[in-house]
N, C-alpha and C positions, 0 to 999 in steps of 0.2 A: 522176162519183157512184159511191158508197164502199159497200159491203154490212161489219158487222163484226159478228162473232159468236164471242160467249164460247166459243171450243174444247171447254168444259167441258163445255158443257152442249148436252142434245141436245133438237129442238126440233120439237115435237107441236105444227103448229099445227090452231088449232079456227077453225073455217072458218063463215061466214057465209054468206059469198055469193060466187056467179062468173058472172060475164057480159062479153058480146061487141055491144058498143055499137055499131050503125049510124046514127048522127047526123041526125036532118033537121033542114029550115033554123029549124024552134022552138025546138031545143034547144036547157035550161038545165035545171040545177044550182042549184036557190034556197037560200043559203047559208043552213048548218047545221054542227053540230059532226060531228065525223069520231069516229065510234065504234071500237075500235079499231084494226086496221093497216091501209094500204088503200095496194093498188098499181096505177095503171091505163099501161099501156103503150098508146100510141098509133102503127098503122100503118100509118096514111092521113090524110089532111086534115092540119088546124091546129083548135086550142083555147085560148083561153085563161081560166084558174085563175086563181080571186083568193084565197091561204091567209093567212088573217088578217092581213085588206086589204096583201097586193104580190102582186100581178100576175106573169103567170108567159106567156109566150106560148108554146105544144108546137107542133111538129110531129111527124110520124111519125118514128119511130123514137128520140120521147122516153118515157123514162120518169120518174111520178111516185111517189115514196111519201113517204105519210102516216104520222106518226104520231097515235095519240088524240090528242081534244081539241085539235086545230084546226082553224079552224070554214075553211069551203071552199064556195065556189061558180062556177063556168064557164059558157063558153057558149062553141061552136064558131062557124065562118065559112060563112053559106049561099054563099060560091065555093069551097069547099076542106073541105068537110065531115068530120068527124071518126069515124071509127072505129076502134075500141080495146076491146082488151080491162080488165078492173078485176076486181078480187079483193080481199074484206076478210074478214080473219081475224083471231084471236091467238096472238100465238106462243105457247106454254108445255112449260113444262118438264117431268122428268117428275115433280115433284110438283105438274103441275100448279099450279103461279105461274107471271107472267107471265115473259115470257123475253125477253134484250136481244136486238133487232133495231133497229140503225138505222143507215138505210141515207140521205145527201144529200137534198135536197127533189127536184132535176130533175135528170135524168142523163140523157147521149145517150150510146146504144148501138149504134144502129144498126137496119136490118131485119134480125134474124136468124135467120131461115127452121127454126131447131131450138126455137127459145124458139115460134114461131109455130106451131108443130107443138105444143110439146109444153101450151099454153094453148088450144088447141081442144081435144085427148084432153078437158082441166079441165073444159071448159064443158062438153062434150058429156056426159062425165059425171054431173057435178052436175047437168046436165036431166035425163037417163035417171035416173037414180036407180034403177039394178039393185038388188041385195041384195049389200051389200061396196061399194056405190060411195062412204063416205065413208071409208074407208080408202084407196081408191084413187085417189079424190081430195085425200087427205093425201100422197102421195107423189110425184102430178105436181108440188103445189104445192111438196113437196121439192126436186123437179129442177129447178122454177124458179126457186125462191131459189138453188140451185146453180149454173144458168148467168148469174146474174147474179152471183155470186162470180166467179166465170170472166170476167167480162164486165168488174170494178168492180177488184174488188183485187189483181189482178194478178203477174203471178209463177205461177200454173198457167192451163193451156191447153190443151180439148181435145185428141185429137189429131189430129180432121179439119184445124187450124189449120195454113197455113202454117209448118213449120220456120223460116225465113230472119225472119219476122217473130217467131217467138216467138225465139232468138235477143236480135233488139230490144230486145224487150217486157224481155227479163231482164235485157239489161243497165242498161235504165232504171231497174228495180225494186233492183237493184243499188250505181244512179250518182243517184239522181236530186238529190242535194246537190251536185252536183259540175255544171259548166256542160257542155248536153251541145245538140246542133245536128244539124236532120236529117242533115247531109250525116255529120261521125260516125259515126248512128246506120246508114246510107244503108254505109257503107265495115262495118261490124261484120255489118249482111244480106247485103254481098255484092254488091250494085245500086248501079242507078247512081241519085242523086239522084231525078229525074223519078221513074223509075218505081216507086222504094220508097217516094215520099208518098202516088201513086195506091192501091200493094196495101196502105201500112197501114192507110191509111182503109178499103181491102174488109173487110179482115182485123178489124178492130177498130171500125168504125161511127165512129172517131175523127179528127182529122186530128193527124201528129206532136205537133204543140207543145200541142193541147189533151190529147193522153193525158199529156205531162210534165207539164202544170199540175195536170190529175187526181192523177197519182202523189203531190204534192210538199204537195197537199191532206191529202190520206185521209192521209200520214205526220204533217203537223202537225194536225191534228186531232187524231188515237191522242193526240199531244204533249202536245196542249192539254187533252185530260180525263185524263191519266196526273194533273196537278197538280201537275205535276213544273219544266211551266217557261213562264216569262214569251210574251208575243206574240212578243216583237221576238225572243227569244231561237226560238222553233219558226218563224221564217221564215229566219232565219238557220241554223238546222239544213236546210233543207228546198231552201236554194241559192235564198233572196229578197234581197239587197242590199238594195232598196227596199221599205219599209213601207207605203205607200201602195198600190202595186202586188198586195204583199204580201195588201193587205185586202179591193181589191178583186175579184183572184181568190178569193179565198178565200170572199166572201158569194157570188158569181157562182155559185159551185160549189155552197156549201154552203144557201145560202136565209141563212145566219145571220154573223152578224160576227164573230172570232174570239173577243172577250170573251166572247160566248154558252155554251164548251164548257172553259169555266173552272171547275172546283166549286168552290160558294159554301165558303166554309168556318163552318162554325158556331160559332153563339157559345156 
């Protein structure tokens, strides 16, 4: 899951709704078009979301991020009912124009207690609507987005993160195009391989190889969006020698094939 924010833009979220859902067995979302930007964070259970006719199986720790004008429907599983936070908003800049905010459709960040606390506060503040509530809601949502940025764009970590894992993450961020292995990263962190793998997932919410794939695909996506690289070039620059493997991982992580991120040339 990757979040991209134009550094020169200040985001002012125009919030439409915030909700915490504890689904019952009959819960379902009928097909409808998503308005504005929509984020759903599952903290319990499972659900199947169908986005533009493509099915996505989600479970606790997953983030679903949808831009406006996509078709969405969903159903939970009676044997493992979904609990989730959901917020719908329009990101705007200082001129109150729509700002760019791009996340992959599905990402796994794990169960993050810091993020859950932010969402809890956001839901409570939105529901109680005390004087000045909108200002606080906007601030809390920005903190949520910042947490997602830390979890997905790699290279910035909160001070409470394990410094050994931060060392490994920073190494991945600088060397994602090179061959990487769990053994090498464990050595960089000063840990044995088995313990490193367990600790890495506890801290990041992802297995080591999943995390490396996310970093590589995020950078490939950025390269393609620049319009300066072909798909094969982006794959090679991000450590992929197998074009089919690159295509498969890219679509799995972003929800779209690589070609969809290449800007169309105006006639």
